[in-house]
C-alpha positions as CSV (number, residue, x, y, z in Angstrom):
1,X,-1.3,-0.6,-58.3
2,X,-2.8,0.4,-55.0
3,X,-6.7,0.3,-54.6
4,X,-8.3,3.6,-54.5
5,X,-9.0,3.3,-50.5
6,X,-5.4,2.4,-48.9
7,X,-3.1,5.1,-47.9
8,X,-0.1,5.7,-50.0
9,X,3.2,5.2,-48.1
10,X,5.2,8.8,-47.2
11,X,1.4,10.6,-46.8
12,X,1.8,12.1,-43.3
13,X,-1.1,10.7,-41.0
14,X,-0.9,13.7,-38.8
15,X,-1.4,12.7,-35.0
16,X,-3.2,9.0,-35.6
17,X,-1.7,6.8,-33.6
18,X,-0.1,9.4,-31.3
19,X,-2.8,9.1,-28.1
20,X,-2.4,10.7,-24.9
21,X,1.2,12.0,-23.6
22,X,2.3,9.3,-21.1
23,X,1.3,10.7,-17.6
24,X,-1.5,12.5,-18.6
25,X,-4.5,11.7,-16.9
26,X,-7.9,10.7,-18.8
27,X,-9.9,13.9,-18.8
28,X,-13.1,11.8,-18.2
29,X,-12.1,10.1,-14.9
30,X,-10.4,12.8,-13.8
31,X,-13.3,15.1,-13.5
32,X,-15.7,12.3,-12.3
33,X,-13.1,12.0,-9.4
34,X,-12.8,15.2,-8.7
35,X,-17.3,15.6,-8.6
36,X,-16.4,12.8,-6.1
37,X,-14.4,14.6,-3.7
38,X,-16.8,17.3,-4.1
39,X,-19.3,15.9,-2.9
40,X,-17.3,14.2,0.3
41,X,-16.5,17.1,1.2
42,X,-19.9,19.2,0.8
43,X,-21.1,16.2,3.1
44,X,-18.9,16.5,5.8
45,X,-15.2,14.8,4.2
46,X,-13.3,12.8,7.4
47,X,-16.4,12.9,9.8
48,X,-19.1,11.5,6.6
49,X,-16.2,8.7,5.9
50,X,-16.5,7.6,9.5
51,X,-19.6,6.9,9.9
52,X,-20.2,5.3,6.9
53,X,-17.3,3.3,8.3
54,X,-19.6,2.4,10.9
55,X,-22.5,1.8,8.9
56,X,-21.5,0.2,6.2
57,X,-18.1,-1.6,7.1
58,X,-18.3,-3.8,3.9
59,X,-18.6,-1.0,1.5
60,X,-16.0,1.1,3.4
61,X,-13.2,-1.9,3.2
62,X,-14.1,-2.1,-0.3
63,X,-12.8,1.7,-0.5
64,X,-10.4,0.8,1.4
65,X,-9.0,-2.0,-0.5
66,X,-9.3,0.3,-3.7
67,X,-7.1,3.6,-2.7
68,X,-4.7,1.2,-0.7
69,X,-2.5,-0.1,-3.3
70,X,-2.2,3.6,-4.5
71,X,-1.0,5.0,-1.6
72,X,1.2,2.3,-0.8
73,X,4.9,3.3,-2.0
74,X,7.3,1.5,-0.1
75,X,11.0,0.5,0.3
76,X,11.0,-2.5,2.8
77,X,15.1,-3.6,4.4
78,X,14.1,-6.1,6.8
79,X,15.5,-9.1,7.6
80,X,12.9,-12.4,8.7
81,X,13.9,-14.7,11.1
82,X,12.6,-18.1,11.0
83,X,9.8,-18.7,13.8
84,X,7.0,-21.4,14.7
85,X,3.4,-20.4,15.6
86,X,3.8,-20.9,18.9
87,X,5.7,-17.1,18.9
88,X,2.8,-15.6,17.6
89,X,0.3,-17.4,20.2
């Protein structure tokens, strides 16, 4: 016999366990990203980022490191030829 707090078999659990649909964005990070982009636009956009790259290079490169992995989508088909270090000097 089941305890009173155990769910009975065969009962519908509704939407429990379904989660977000595949590919849908989490609402909080999406809203935060929109706010950050709006603030960047109000601060001068590209010109502001250029000034920050010069005045705060460490922070700017950290930002670049966060963004680049999301931006690179390449299919590379190349032959790598053997070489020595002297070829590059």
